[in-house]
LOTI-584347 format. One line per 8 residues: number of its first residue (from 1); for each residue y, z, x of C-alpha. Coordinates in Angstrom, 2 decimals. Example, Ala and Ser with C-alpha at 12.3 -4.5 7.8 and 13.67 -1.06 7.14 Angstrom:
2
1) -4.50 7.80 12.30  -1.06 7.14 13.67
***
This chain:
511
1) 70.28 35.36 67.15  69.19 31.85 68.19  66.62 31.49 70.93  68.12 30.63 74.33  66.57 28.64 77.12  65.73 30.63 80.24  68.52 29.07 82.31  71.11 30.10 79.71
9) 69.75 33.65 79.72  70.00 33.79 83.52  73.58 32.57 83.44  74.46 35.08 80.73  72.92 37.91 82.76  74.88 36.79 85.79  78.14 36.86 83.81  77.33 40.31 82.44
17) 76.55 41.61 85.92  79.84 40.32 87.31  81.76 41.83 84.42  79.93 45.13 84.83  80.76 45.28 88.51  84.39 44.53 87.78  84.70 46.78 84.73  86.75 49.32 86.65
25) 89.37 46.61 87.16  89.36 45.53 83.53  93.01 46.43 82.87  94.07 44.30 85.80  92.03 41.42 84.36  93.69 41.69 80.99  97.24 41.91 82.33  97.29 39.40 85.20
33) 97.50 36.01 83.54  96.95 33.50 86.35  95.15 30.14 86.29  91.58 30.99 85.52  89.92 28.87 88.15  92.40 28.44 91.00  91.46 25.44 93.10  88.15 24.95 91.28
41) 85.01 26.78 90.19  83.09 28.12 93.13  80.30 30.62 93.48  81.35 34.21 93.96  79.89 35.21 97.30  79.77 38.89 96.41  77.48 38.23 93.44  74.70 35.82 94.45
49) 72.59 34.29 91.70  69.22 35.48 93.00  66.08 36.73 91.29  66.56 40.33 92.48  70.03 40.38 90.99  68.82 38.95 87.69  66.03 41.51 87.44  68.61 44.25 88.03
57) 70.65 42.96 85.11  69.28 44.80 82.05  70.10 45.98 78.55  71.70 49.23 79.75  74.01 47.16 81.97  74.95 45.09 78.91  75.73 48.32 77.07  78.28 49.26 79.71
65) 80.28 46.11 79.08  80.21 44.71 75.58  80.38 41.08 76.59  81.74 39.62 73.41  84.16 42.51 73.02  86.14 41.42 76.07  89.28 39.30 75.63  89.20 35.62 76.52
73) 91.31 36.16 79.65  88.68 38.43 81.21  85.81 36.11 80.38  87.66 33.05 81.66  88.38 34.68 85.00  84.68 35.36 85.53  83.47 32.03 84.16  85.74 30.35 86.70
81) 83.34 31.45 89.45  80.36 29.68 87.92  79.26 26.36 89.39  79.98 23.43 87.09  76.33 22.99 86.11  76.14 26.65 85.08  79.21 26.21 82.91  77.42 23.51 80.96
89) 74.34 25.74 80.59  76.46 28.70 79.51  77.67 26.74 76.49  74.27 27.43 74.91  74.80 31.20 74.78  76.87 31.38 71.58  79.67 29.65 69.73  82.35 31.58 71.57
97) 80.93 30.63 74.96  80.56 27.06 73.78  84.31 26.99 73.24  85.33 29.06 76.29  83.28 26.96 78.70  85.44 23.98 77.75  88.73 25.86 77.98  91.37 23.76 79.82
105) 92.05 26.61 82.28  88.51 26.23 83.64  88.84 22.50 84.22  92.42 21.64 85.09  91.85 22.34 88.82  88.37 20.79 89.07  87.65 17.83 91.33  84.46 16.27 90.06
113) 81.45 15.81 92.33  79.75 12.45 92.00  76.72 13.87 90.20  78.71 15.32 87.29  81.21 12.57 86.50  79.44 11.32 83.38  78.76 14.77 81.91  82.23 16.12 82.58
121) 84.07 13.06 81.28  82.15 13.30 78.02  82.86 17.03 77.48  85.67 18.42 79.65  89.16 18.43 78.12  90.90 17.80 81.43  90.29 17.46 85.18  92.30 17.65 88.36
129) 90.78 14.33 89.38  87.90 12.38 90.81  87.29 9.66 93.38  85.96 6.17 92.80  84.51 4.08 95.64  85.82 6.21 98.50  83.65 8.46 100.66  81.63 10.46 98.15
137) 83.01 8.51 95.20  81.07 6.52 92.64  80.84 2.72 92.69  83.52 1.22 90.47  80.96 -0.10 87.99  79.66 3.43 87.36  83.17 4.85 87.16  84.11 2.30 84.50
145) 80.98 3.10 82.48  81.64 6.85 82.66  85.29 6.51 81.66  84.69 4.24 78.66  85.54 6.15 75.49  86.45 9.43 77.21  89.20 11.69 75.90  89.33 13.72 79.14
153) 92.80 13.95 80.68  92.38 13.22 84.41  95.48 14.24 86.34  94.74 12.63 89.72  92.84 9.35 90.00  91.78 7.85 93.34  90.31 4.36 93.42  89.32 2.02 96.23
161) 88.69 -1.66 95.56  85.72 -2.61 97.71  84.97 -6.02 96.22  86.91 -8.53 94.15  84.72 -7.63 91.16  86.14 -4.09 91.31  89.62 -5.24 90.25  89.03 -5.73 86.48
169) 86.86 -2.60 86.37  89.59 -0.53 88.01  92.10 -1.92 85.52  89.92 -0.71 82.64  89.56 2.74 84.24  93.31 3.13 84.70  94.13 1.90 81.19  91.58 4.19 79.51
177) 92.61 7.34 81.37  96.31 6.60 80.95  95.82 6.03 77.21  94.68 9.64 76.70  97.60 11.09 78.67  96.14 11.17 82.17  96.87 9.51 85.54  99.92 11.48 86.58
185) 98.92 10.80 90.20  97.33 7.53 91.32  95.92 6.62 94.73  94.98 2.93 94.97  93.44 1.34 98.05  93.34 -2.42 97.56  90.95 -2.89 100.50  90.19 -6.50 101.35
193) 90.72 -7.80 97.82  93.11 -10.74 97.60  93.66 -11.37 93.88  95.53 -8.19 93.01  98.27 -9.50 90.70  96.60 -8.24 87.52  96.03 -4.67 88.72  99.59 -4.57 90.07
201) 100.76 -5.33 86.53  98.71 -2.42 85.19  99.98 0.03 87.80  103.60 -1.03 87.40  103.49 -0.56 83.62  102.13 3.03 83.71  104.77 5.21 82.08  103.18 8.63 82.70
209) 102.85 8.15 86.46  104.76 10.57 88.68  103.16 10.05 92.10  101.85 6.74 93.45  100.03 6.18 96.73  99.32 2.56 97.70  97.23 1.55 100.70  97.41 -2.21 100.83
217) 95.10 -4.44 102.83  97.63 -7.29 102.55  101.20 -7.72 101.27  101.23 -7.12 97.52  103.20 -9.37 95.15  105.73 -8.02 92.71  104.60 -7.42 89.15  105.62 -10.14 86.71
225) 105.58 -7.79 83.74  108.40 -8.65 81.34  108.27 -5.21 79.73  111.19 -2.96 80.61  109.88 -0.15 82.85  111.82 3.09 82.96  112.29 5.06 86.16  109.72 7.87 86.33
233) 108.13 8.04 89.80  109.09 11.08 91.88  106.85 10.35 94.88  105.96 7.01 96.46  103.68 6.52 99.46  103.23 2.92 100.53  101.07 2.06 103.52  100.11 -1.33 104.92
241) 98.86 -1.54 108.51  97.55 -5.13 108.57  98.98 -8.64 108.32  98.08 -11.57 106.09  97.38 -14.79 108.06  99.54 -17.05 105.88  102.51 -14.65 105.60  105.11 -13.99 108.33
249) 104.40 -10.72 110.15  107.83 -9.26 109.36  107.51 -9.76 105.58  108.23 -6.69 103.48  105.93 -6.33 100.48  107.59 -7.52 97.25  105.79 -4.80 95.28  107.27 -2.08 97.49
257) 110.77 -3.48 96.98  110.18 -3.64 93.24  108.92 -0.06 93.05  111.91 1.32 94.95  114.37 -0.67 92.87  112.76 0.41 89.59  112.37 4.11 90.36  115.42 4.73 92.55
265) 116.96 7.14 90.04  113.95 9.53 90.01  112.32 9.22 93.45  112.48 12.35 95.60  109.81 11.72 98.24  109.17 8.41 100.02  106.51 7.74 102.66  106.49 4.21 104.05
273) 104.34 2.85 106.87  104.28 -0.86 107.73  103.29 -2.81 110.86  105.96 -2.38 113.53  107.26 -5.93 112.99  108.36 -4.97 109.48  111.78 -3.35 109.36  112.44 -1.35 106.21
281) 116.11 -1.79 105.22  117.74 1.62 105.19  120.24 0.32 102.64  117.32 0.19 100.19  116.40 3.83 100.82  120.05 4.89 100.81  120.15 3.76 97.19  117.70 6.54 96.23
289) 120.36 9.13 95.53  117.94 11.97 94.79  115.81 11.45 97.91  114.75 14.80 99.39  111.91 13.91 101.78  111.53 10.78 103.89  108.64 9.78 106.15  108.95 6.55 108.14
297) 109.42 5.09 111.62  112.70 5.55 113.47  115.13 2.83 112.45  118.42 1.47 113.74  119.95 1.54 110.26  119.40 5.25 109.66  123.09 6.28 109.67  123.20 4.82 106.14
305) 121.02 7.77 105.06  123.81 10.24 105.85  125.28 9.54 102.42  122.23 11.01 100.67  123.29 14.43 99.33  119.81 15.95 98.91  117.88 14.69 101.95  116.58 17.90 103.55
313) 113.22 16.89 105.07  112.43 14.07 107.51  109.25 13.01 109.29  109.71 10.28 111.89  107.50 8.47 114.37  108.35 6.03 117.17  109.09 2.44 116.25  106.22 0.91 118.20
321) 104.04 3.78 119.30  106.10 4.45 122.40  109.49 2.70 122.20  112.52 4.89 122.71  114.37 5.96 119.59  117.01 3.37 118.63  120.65 4.48 118.94  121.11 4.35 115.17
329) 118.29 6.85 114.64  119.77 9.21 117.23  123.17 8.93 115.54  121.60 9.92 112.23  119.97 13.00 113.74  123.12 13.95 115.62  125.37 13.62 112.55  123.00 15.24 110.04
337) 124.15 18.50 108.50  121.64 19.57 105.84  118.12 19.07 107.19  115.80 22.02 106.64  112.52 20.59 107.99  112.02 17.92 110.64  109.03 16.33 112.32  109.80 14.24 115.38
345) 107.83 12.05 117.80  106.75 13.87 120.93  107.08 10.89 123.25  110.89 10.82 123.34  112.95 13.95 123.95  116.15 12.15 122.94  115.40 12.73 119.25  115.00 16.48 119.81
353) 118.19 16.72 121.84  120.13 14.72 119.23  118.91 17.03 116.46  119.83 20.11 118.50  123.42 18.82 118.72  123.76 18.45 114.95  125.01 20.84 112.28  121.46 20.73 110.87
361) 120.30 22.71 113.92  121.91 25.85 112.53  120.03 25.69 109.20  116.73 24.06 110.22  113.77 26.30 109.28  110.77 24.16 110.32  110.36 21.92 113.37  107.19 20.07 114.37
369) 106.13 17.16 116.53  103.80 14.21 116.09  101.18 13.34 118.69  99.61 15.46 121.39  101.41 16.56 124.54  98.42 17.15 126.77  100.26 18.49 129.81  101.98 21.84 129.65
377) 104.74 20.39 131.85  105.50 17.55 129.42  109.22 16.71 129.14  109.24 17.68 125.48  108.22 21.28 126.25  110.88 21.55 128.94  113.56 20.24 126.59  112.37 22.46 123.74
385) 112.63 25.58 125.88  116.20 24.61 126.79  117.47 23.82 123.28  115.57 26.48 121.30  118.59 28.83 121.00  120.40 26.05 119.09  117.96 26.55 116.17  118.73 30.15 115.10
393) 117.24 29.77 111.59  113.91 28.37 112.77  110.96 30.10 111.06  108.14 27.71 111.98  107.52 25.71 115.16  104.49 23.45 115.53  103.28 21.29 118.40  99.93 19.84 119.36
401) 100.15 21.03 122.93  99.44 24.08 125.03  102.75 25.94 125.33  104.28 25.95 128.78  105.20 29.15 130.58  108.90 28.25 130.24  108.57 27.86 126.48  106.72 31.17 126.12
409) 109.50 32.92 128.01  112.19 31.12 126.00  110.95 32.44 122.65  112.59 35.78 121.98  114.26 37.72 119.15  117.56 36.50 120.57  116.80 32.77 120.85  114.62 32.55 117.73
417) 115.33 35.62 115.58  113.57 34.29 112.46  110.55 32.61 114.07  107.38 33.93 112.40  104.89 31.11 113.06  104.20 29.23 116.30  101.37 26.67 116.08  99.95 25.37 119.36
425) 96.77 24.04 120.91  94.60 26.34 122.97  93.78 25.21 126.53  90.79 22.95 126.99  90.19 23.62 130.67  89.53 27.38 130.58  88.30 30.15 128.31  90.48 30.29 125.22
433) 89.54 33.89 124.57  90.76 34.91 128.02  93.88 32.80 127.42  94.78 35.06 124.50  94.82 38.01 126.87  96.87 36.30 129.58  100.16 38.07 130.43  102.28 35.18 129.12
441) 100.68 35.26 125.65  100.60 39.05 125.48  104.24 39.26 126.55  105.22 36.67 123.93  103.61 38.67 121.12  104.96 42.01 122.34  108.54 40.73 122.55  108.33 39.03 119.14
449) 106.77 41.64 116.87  106.89 39.51 113.69  105.55 36.32 115.31  102.18 34.81 114.37  100.63 32.62 117.06  98.54 30.06 115.17  95.77 28.49 117.27  92.74 26.32 116.59
457) 90.47 28.70 118.43  87.21 26.76 118.42  87.12 22.99 118.25  83.40 22.87 117.51  82.72 26.01 115.47  79.30 27.60 115.21  77.73 30.38 117.21  78.31 30.36 121.00
465) 74.64 31.09 121.69  73.81 27.69 120.17  76.22 25.82 122.40  76.18 25.04 126.13  79.85 24.11 126.56  81.75 25.84 129.35  83.71 28.02 126.93  80.69 29.39 125.04
473) 78.91 30.08 128.33  81.96 31.94 129.61  81.19 35.25 131.32  84.77 36.46 131.62  85.51 40.13 131.02  87.00 39.62 127.59  84.02 37.62 126.32  81.61 40.17 127.79
481) 83.51 43.00 126.15  83.14 41.21 122.79  86.56 41.78 121.27  87.48 39.24 118.59  83.83 38.19 118.44  84.31 36.70 114.96  86.56 33.96 116.31  83.68 31.61 117.09
489) 83.55 30.32 113.53  86.27 27.80 114.33  89.38 26.77 112.45  92.91 28.09 112.82  93.50 31.74 113.57  96.74 33.68 113.65  97.36 36.26 116.36  100.07 38.88 116.43
497) 101.00 42.14 118.13  101.18 43.89 114.75  98.37 45.00 112.49  97.64 42.84 109.48  100.19 43.64 106.79  100.95 42.71 103.21  102.65 39.48 104.24  99.87 38.38 106.62
505) 97.01 36.04 105.80  93.38 37.17 105.97  92.89 35.36 109.29  95.62 37.33 111.10  94.28 39.22 114.14  95.97 41.83 116.27  95.66 41.23 120.02
***
């Protein structure tokens, strides 16, 4: 047997130890064929790679599980928990591990950290994606150097053009990754670059692209490519929040118009966000016959969308951050009949009332609101309490506001028989723990036995003894008693009157 470096031996011992500990579940491993690495390789918290653990791993433990006698499925499921660097080291163990550590199932969900881009692109068969020049991303020059000559299939590519010199480099990156079958999803932020015509040509000519997200710093010109481009995009997100000095403020980007016209026969999801002076013609969107989801500002021409047979999800915001919904938008909501999910602005109750009067109200399963209603007596909450019985199929209700007493009383098995998730904000002016035990909340959960109240319990996270805010210093009876003491870690929590069941998430708590 060839001599192994010490790091490879440690990794091998770690794998053996994990397999030994899970040997009793071996049949489950062999039968359950699921993606080997889920969202990406992470360390298995139950089996820390520490010196004590490695010393405990010995020959007799190896005897209990014949490592190389296990099927590939079992090994892949354990290897998926190794950090990426350990996967590379583990390739030195033997020929079989050399092959398994580069199995596509271990890499197809991996988002590369900056430090491993070069190594992974030279060895990995595929990747979920990586980021160039955005946040933790690499500078475009380094991305281009790492990508040159790679055969790795990168599914999701995210690039930001910081300087004009980034444009030709980004073009090379896109071409190379597309040539080997990658770039199914592309996010491109053009930043402050002005000469973008050449990269627009490259993006427009991609024939494997299914989802395109454009964040433009200025209006983008149409591609002048003479090659016939087939319709293949299913999702288009186009965002431009700034103006160009030499172009009229109400100008609609030629590239956006070109993309919609080219891919109208395959598009299913469209997200469009322009400065408020720019009016997107609804006749253009009405030509996308397979449109299922639309996100945009409320628009006077929206009744034209009623002809779309598959439009089931809408996400709207106010025209100018506060203007009332135009009559045409209200007519669309009122006449709609097939919407299943809707997200509405919270600064105008007219949109909610119009939707409640539609045939869609009877089949709507998810309703949410943009913005933050700070006051519990906001008009939206009053209107919602009044019209809630008109949404009998509602399963999920979300608002960024503390629920009013009227709304809490309005939610019942009669008014909302299928409601299983209510997402709200906890109060900011009193103890949130005590709020959970208030009669209104307790009565809500008792009356609705299948309801989950989803709350962001701690806005800051951490341990209360390390914080001097009024909540963490609270001396109320509930905090002194210590029930639900593990809620200080922050994030969303779900509360219910029932014990956690098979259909509940791990963060469901009985109160």
